[in-house]
DSSP file (Angstrom, degrees, kcal/mol; ACC not computed):
  #  RESIDUE AA STRUCTURE BP1 BP2  ACC     N-H-->O    O-->H-N    N-H-->O    O-->H-N    TCO  KAPPA ALPHA  PHI   PSI    X-CA   Y-CA   Z-CA
    1    1 A X    >         0   0    0      0, 0.0     3,-1.4     0, 0.0     4,-0.4   0.000 360.0 360.0 360.0  -5.5   90.9  116.5   -4.4
    2    2 A X  G >   +     0   0    0      1,-0.3     3,-0.6     2,-0.1     4,-0.2   0.854 360.0  53.3 -59.1 -34.5   92.2  118.2   -7.5
    3    3 A X  G >> S+     0   0    0      1,-0.2     3,-1.6     2,-0.1     4,-0.6   0.651  84.2  87.5 -76.9 -15.2   93.8  114.9   -8.7
    4    4 A X  G X4 S+     0   0    0     -3,-1.4     3,-0.9     1,-0.3     4,-0.4   0.796  81.3  58.5 -58.1 -36.6   90.7  112.9   -8.4
    5    5 A X  G <4 S+     0   0    0     -3,-0.6     3,-0.3    -4,-0.4     4,-0.3   0.729 104.6  52.0 -66.9 -23.9   89.4  113.7  -11.9
    6    6 A X  G <> S+     0   0    0     -3,-1.6     4,-2.1    -4,-0.2     3,-0.4   0.555  84.5  85.6 -92.3  -8.1   92.6  112.3  -13.5
    7    7 A X  H <X S+     0   0    0     -3,-0.9     4,-1.8    -4,-0.6    -1,-0.2   0.850  82.1  62.0 -60.8 -33.8   92.4  108.9  -11.7
    8    8 A X  H  4 S+     0   0    0     -4,-0.4     4,-0.3    -3,-0.3    -1,-0.2   0.920 109.6  41.4 -56.1 -43.2   90.1  107.6  -14.4
    9    9 A X  H >4 S+     0   0    0     -3,-0.4     3,-1.0    -4,-0.3     4,-0.4   0.855 110.1  56.5 -75.9 -32.8   93.0  108.1  -16.9
   10   10 A X  H 3< S+     0   0    0     -4,-2.1     3,-0.4     1,-0.2     4,-0.3   0.809 106.8  51.2 -64.9 -28.9   95.7  106.8  -14.6
   11   11 A X  T 3X S+     0   0    0     -4,-1.8     4,-2.7     1,-0.2    -1,-0.2   0.490  80.8  96.5 -87.0  -3.8   93.8  103.6  -14.3
   12   12 A X  H <> S+     0   0    0     -3,-1.0     4,-2.8    -4,-0.3     5,-0.2   0.895  81.3  52.8 -57.0 -43.8   93.4  103.0  -18.0
   13   13 A X  H  > S+     0   0    0     -3,-0.4     4,-2.0    -4,-0.4    -1,-0.2   0.910 112.7  44.4 -62.7 -38.0   96.4  100.6  -18.3
   14   14 A X  H  > S+     0   0    0     -4,-0.3     4,-2.9    -3,-0.2     5,-0.2   0.922 111.8  54.0 -67.2 -41.5   95.0   98.4  -15.4
   15   15 A X  H  X S+     0   0    0     -4,-2.7     4,-3.0     1,-0.2     5,-0.2   0.918 107.3  51.1 -57.4 -43.2   91.5   98.6  -17.0
   16   16 A X  H  X S+     0   0    0     -4,-2.8     4,-2.6     1,-0.2    -1,-0.2   0.952 112.2  46.0 -61.0 -47.4   93.0   97.3  -20.3
   17   17 A X  H  X S+     0   0    0     -4,-2.0     4,-1.6     1,-0.2    -1,-0.2   0.917 113.0  49.9 -62.7 -39.9   94.7   94.4  -18.5
   18   18 A X  H  < S+     0   0    0     -4,-2.9     4,-0.5     1,-0.2    -1,-0.2   0.921 111.4  48.7 -63.3 -44.2   91.6   93.6  -16.5
   19   19 A X  H >< S+     0   0    0     -4,-3.0     3,-1.2     1,-0.2    -1,-0.2   0.911 108.0  53.6 -63.9 -41.8   89.5   93.6  -19.7
   20   20 A X  H 3< S+     0   0    0     -4,-2.6    -1,-0.2     1,-0.3    -2,-0.2   0.837 111.5  47.2 -59.0 -33.7   91.9   91.4  -21.6
   21   21 A X  T 3< S+     0   0    0     -4,-1.6    -1,-0.3    -5,-0.2    -2,-0.2   0.489  87.1 115.2 -88.9  -3.3   91.7   88.9  -18.7
   22   22 A X  S <  S-     0   0    0     -3,-1.2    -3,-0.0    -4,-0.5    -4,-0.0  -0.358  77.8 -95.9 -69.3 149.3   87.9   88.9  -18.5
   23   23 A X        -     0   0    0      1,-0.1    -1,-0.1     2,-0.1    27,-0.0  -0.236  24.3-145.9 -61.0 152.5   86.0   85.7  -19.3
   24   24 A X  S    S+     0   0    0      1,-0.1     2,-1.3    -3,-0.1    -1,-0.1   0.556  75.5  90.2 -96.8  -9.4   84.8   85.4  -22.9
   25   25 A X        -     0   0    0      2,-0.0     2,-0.5     0, 0.0    -1,-0.1  -0.695  58.1-175.4 -95.9  88.3   81.6   83.5  -22.2
   26   26 A X        -     0   0    0     -2,-1.3     4,-0.1     1,-0.1    -2,-0.0  -0.708  18.3-152.3 -83.6 124.1   79.0   86.2  -21.6
   27   27 A X  S    S+     0   0    0     -2,-0.5     2,-0.3     2,-0.1    -1,-0.1   0.650  77.0  47.6 -74.9 -11.5   75.6   84.8  -20.5
   28   28 A X  S    S-     0   0    0      0, 0.0    24,-0.1     0, 0.0     2,-0.1  -0.938  92.5-100.0-129.0 151.7   73.6   87.6  -21.9
   29   29 A X        -     0   0    0     -2,-0.3     2,-0.4    22,-0.1    22,-0.1  -0.394  41.8-151.5 -62.8 141.7   73.6   89.4  -25.3
   30   30 A X        -     0   0    0     20,-0.3    23,-2.1    -4,-0.1    22,-1.7  -0.968  12.1-163.2-127.4 138.3   75.4   92.7  -25.1
   31   31 A X  E     -a   53   0A   0     -2,-0.4     2,-0.4    21,-0.2    23,-0.2  -0.949   6.3-169.9-111.5 131.0   75.0   95.9  -27.1
   32   32 A X  E     -a   54   0A   0     21,-2.3    23,-2.8    -2,-0.4     2,-0.4  -0.992   1.1-169.2-123.7 140.0   77.6   98.6  -27.2
   33   33 A X  E     +a   55   0A   0     -2,-0.4     2,-0.3    21,-0.2    23,-0.2  -0.962   8.8 173.1-128.6 139.3   77.1  102.0  -28.7
   34   34 A X  E     -a   56   0A   0     21,-1.8    23,-2.9    -2,-0.4     3,-0.3  -0.970  41.8-126.8-142.0 154.2   79.7  104.6  -29.4
   35   35 A X  S    S+     0   0    0     26,-0.6    25,-0.3    -2,-0.3     2,-0.3   0.826 110.0  10.9 -62.2 -35.7   80.0  108.0  -31.1
   36   36 A X     >  -     0   0    0     25,-0.2     4,-1.9     1,-0.1     3,-0.3  -0.807  61.6-168.7-152.0 102.6   82.7  106.5  -33.2
   37   37 A X  H  > S+     0   0    0     -3,-0.3     4,-2.5    -2,-0.3    -1,-0.1   0.877  91.7  58.7 -61.0 -37.0   83.5  102.8  -33.2
   38   38 A X  H  4 S+     0   0    0      1,-0.2     4,-0.5     2,-0.2    -1,-0.2   0.912 109.6  42.8 -59.8 -40.9   86.8  103.5  -35.0
   39   39 A X  H  4 S+     0   0    0     -3,-0.3     4,-0.4     1,-0.2     3,-0.2   0.832 117.7  47.2 -73.2 -31.4   88.0  105.7  -32.2
   40   40 A X  H >X S+     0   0    0     -4,-1.9     4,-1.7     1,-0.2     3,-0.6   0.776  91.2  82.1 -82.7 -27.6   86.6  103.3  -29.5
   41   41 A X  H 3X S+     0   0    0     -4,-2.5     4,-2.0     1,-0.2    -1,-0.2   0.825  83.6  55.2 -53.8 -43.3   88.0  100.0  -30.9
   42   42 A X  H 34 S+     0   0    0     -4,-0.5     4,-0.3    -3,-0.2    -1,-0.2   0.941 117.2  36.1 -61.7 -42.6   91.6  100.2  -29.6
   43   43 A X  H <4 S+     0   0    0     -3,-0.6    -1,-0.2    -4,-0.4    -2,-0.2   0.726 124.7  41.7 -80.6 -20.5   90.5  100.6  -26.0
   44   44 A X  H >X S+     0   0    0     -4,-1.7     4,-2.6     1,-0.1     3,-1.1   0.524  81.4 104.9-100.2  -5.5   87.5   98.3  -26.3
   45   45 A X  H 3X S+     0   0    0     -4,-2.0     4,-0.6     1,-0.3    -1,-0.1   0.808  80.7  48.4 -50.6 -40.0   88.9   95.6  -28.4
   46   46 A X  H 34 S+     0   0    0     -4,-0.3     3,-0.4     1,-0.2    -1,-0.3   0.855 117.1  43.6 -70.2 -29.5   89.3   93.0  -25.6
   47   47 A X  H X4 S+     0   0    0     -3,-1.1     3,-2.0     1,-0.2     4,-0.3   0.795  99.8  70.8 -78.0 -29.6   85.7   93.7  -24.4
   48   48 A X  H >< S+     0   0    0     -4,-2.6     3,-1.1     1,-0.3    -1,-0.2   0.701  81.4  73.2 -64.1 -18.7   84.3   93.7  -27.9
   49   49 A X  T 3< S+     0   0    0     -4,-0.6    -1,-0.3    -3,-0.4    -2,-0.1   0.749  99.4  47.6 -66.1 -19.4   84.8   90.0  -28.2
   50   50 A X  T <  S+     0   0    0     -3,-2.0     2,-0.4    -4,-0.1   -20,-0.3   0.483  90.2 108.4 -96.0  -6.8   81.8   89.6  -25.8
   51   51 A X    <   -     0   0    0     -3,-1.1     3,-0.2    -4,-0.3   -20,-0.2  -0.574  49.7-166.5 -84.3 130.7   79.6   92.0  -27.7
   52   52 A X  S    S+     0   0    0    -22,-1.7     2,-0.3    -2,-0.4   -21,-0.2   0.875  81.9  10.4 -74.5 -41.5   76.6   90.7  -29.7
   53   53 A X  E     -a   31   0A   0    -23,-2.1   -21,-2.3     2,-0.0     2,-0.5  -0.980  62.7-167.1-149.4 128.5   76.1   94.0  -31.6
   54   54 A X  E     -a   32   0A   0     -2,-0.3     2,-0.3   -23,-0.2   -21,-0.2  -0.955  17.4-178.8-114.2 128.2   78.3   97.1  -31.8
   55   55 A X  E     -a   33   0A   0    -23,-2.8   -21,-1.8    -2,-0.5     2,-0.5  -0.941  23.7-138.0-131.5 153.6   76.7  100.2  -33.3
   56   56 A X  E     -a   34   0A   0     -2,-0.3     2,-0.7   -23,-0.2   -21,-0.2  -0.939  18.8-142.6-109.1 126.8   77.9  103.8  -34.0
   57   57 A X    >   -     0   0    0    -23,-2.9     3,-0.6    -2,-0.5    15,-0.0  -0.796  22.3-131.5 -90.0 119.0   75.4  106.5  -33.2
   58   58 A X  T 3  S+     0   0    0     -2,-0.7    13,-0.1     1,-0.2     3,-0.1  -0.273  82.1  18.5 -70.8 156.9   75.6  109.2  -35.8
   59   59 A X  T 3  S+     0   0    0      1,-0.2     2,-0.3   -24,-0.1    -1,-0.2   0.861 104.3 105.3  51.9  44.2   75.8  112.9  -34.9
   60   60 A X    <   +     0   0    0     -3,-0.6    -1,-0.2   -25,-0.3     4,-0.1  -0.947  38.6 173.0-143.4 162.0   77.0  112.1  -31.4
   61   61 A X  S    S-     0   0    0     -2,-0.3   -26,-0.6    -3,-0.1   -25,-0.2   0.427  73.6 -15.5-130.9 -83.6   80.3  112.2  -29.5
   62   62 A X  S    S+     0   0    0      1,-0.2     2,-0.8   -27,-0.1   -27,-0.0   0.785 128.7  50.2-104.2 -36.1   80.5  111.6  -25.8
   63   63 A X    >>  +     0   0    0      1,-0.2     4,-3.0     2,-0.1     3,-0.8  -0.658  65.3 173.8-108.6  73.7   76.9  111.9  -24.5
   64   64 A X  H 3> S+     0   0    0     -2,-0.8     4,-2.7     1,-0.3     8,-0.2   0.881  74.2  47.4 -52.9 -54.1   75.1  109.6  -26.9
   65   65 A X  H 34 S+     0   0    0      1,-0.2    -1,-0.3     2,-0.2     4,-0.2   0.776 117.6  43.8 -64.9 -25.8   71.7  109.6  -25.3
   66   66 A X  H <4 S+     0   0    0     -3,-0.8     3,-0.4     2,-0.2    -1,-0.2   0.882 117.1  43.3 -81.1 -41.4   71.7  113.3  -25.0
   67   67 A X  H  < S+     0   0    0     -4,-3.0    -2,-0.2     1,-0.2    -3,-0.2   0.801 136.0   9.2 -78.8 -30.2   73.1  114.1  -28.4
   68   68 A X     X  +     0   0    0     -4,-2.7     4,-2.0    -5,-0.3     3,-0.3  -0.471  67.8 163.2-147.9  68.2   71.0  111.7  -30.4
   69   69 A X  H  > S+     0   0    0     -3,-0.4     4,-2.8     1,-0.2     5,-0.3   0.852  76.2  56.7 -60.5 -37.3   68.3  110.2  -28.2
   70   70 A X  H  > S+     0   0    0      2,-0.2     4,-2.4     1,-0.2    -1,-0.2   0.916 108.8  46.2 -62.7 -42.3   66.2  108.9  -31.1
   71   71 A X  H  > S+     0   0    0     -3,-0.3     4,-2.4     2,-0.2     5,-0.2   0.936 114.2  47.6 -63.7 -47.5   69.1  106.9  -32.6
   72   72 A X  H  X S+     0   0    0     -4,-2.0     4,-2.3    -8,-0.2     5,-0.2   0.946 114.0  47.6 -60.8 -49.2   70.0  105.4  -29.1
   73   73 A X  H  X S+     0   0    0     -4,-2.8     4,-2.9     1,-0.2     5,-0.2   0.916 111.6  50.8 -57.7 -46.1   66.3  104.5  -28.4
   74   74 A X  H  X S+     0   0    0     -4,-2.4     4,-2.4    -5,-0.3    -1,-0.2   0.889 110.4  48.1 -65.2 -38.1   66.0  102.9  -31.8
   75   75 A X  H  X S+     0   0    0     -4,-2.4     4,-2.6     2,-0.2    -1,-0.2   0.908 112.8  49.2 -67.1 -40.2   69.1  100.8  -31.4
   76   76 A X  H  X S+     0   0    0     -4,-2.3     4,-2.7     2,-0.2     5,-0.2   0.936 112.4  47.4 -66.8 -45.8   67.9   99.6  -28.0
   77   77 A X  H  X S+     0   0    0     -4,-2.9     4,-1.3    -5,-0.2    -2,-0.2   0.942 113.7  47.7 -60.3 -46.3   64.5   98.7  -29.2
   78   78 A X  H  X S+     0   0    0     -4,-2.4     4,-0.5    -5,-0.2     3,-0.3   0.926 113.0  48.3 -56.8 -45.9   65.9   96.9  -32.2
   79   79 A X  H >< S+     0   0    0     -4,-2.6     3,-1.0     1,-0.2    -2,-0.2   0.919 113.2  46.2 -61.9 -46.1   68.3   95.0  -30.1
   80   80 A X  H 3< S+     0   0    0     -4,-2.7    -1,-0.2     1,-0.2    -2,-0.2   0.652 100.2  68.5 -75.8 -14.4   65.8   94.0  -27.5
   81   81 A X  H 3<        0   0    0     -4,-1.3    -1,-0.2    -3,-0.3    -2,-0.2   0.657 360.0 360.0 -75.9 -16.6   63.2   92.9  -30.1
   82   82 A X    <<        0   0    0     -3,-1.0    -1,-0.2    -4,-0.5    -2,-0.1   0.521 360.0 360.0 -74.9 360.0   65.4   90.0  -31.1
């Protein structure tokens, strides 16, 4: 079972191909949040075409809701108010 943690990384190339082939007509508005959109863009670029709003959560890295819960809640509330 030692190798199981690395399977996520081994599958990234397939994930990228799957994301690129995904349909572009999303029936619901989508919000994406990241600790750094600049860092996330290369891997997310095929999926970002479906995103209604992309936001960067300040003072956060990997665990957005834990590291800056007020900013995450504020973005969700603003997005759902539309």
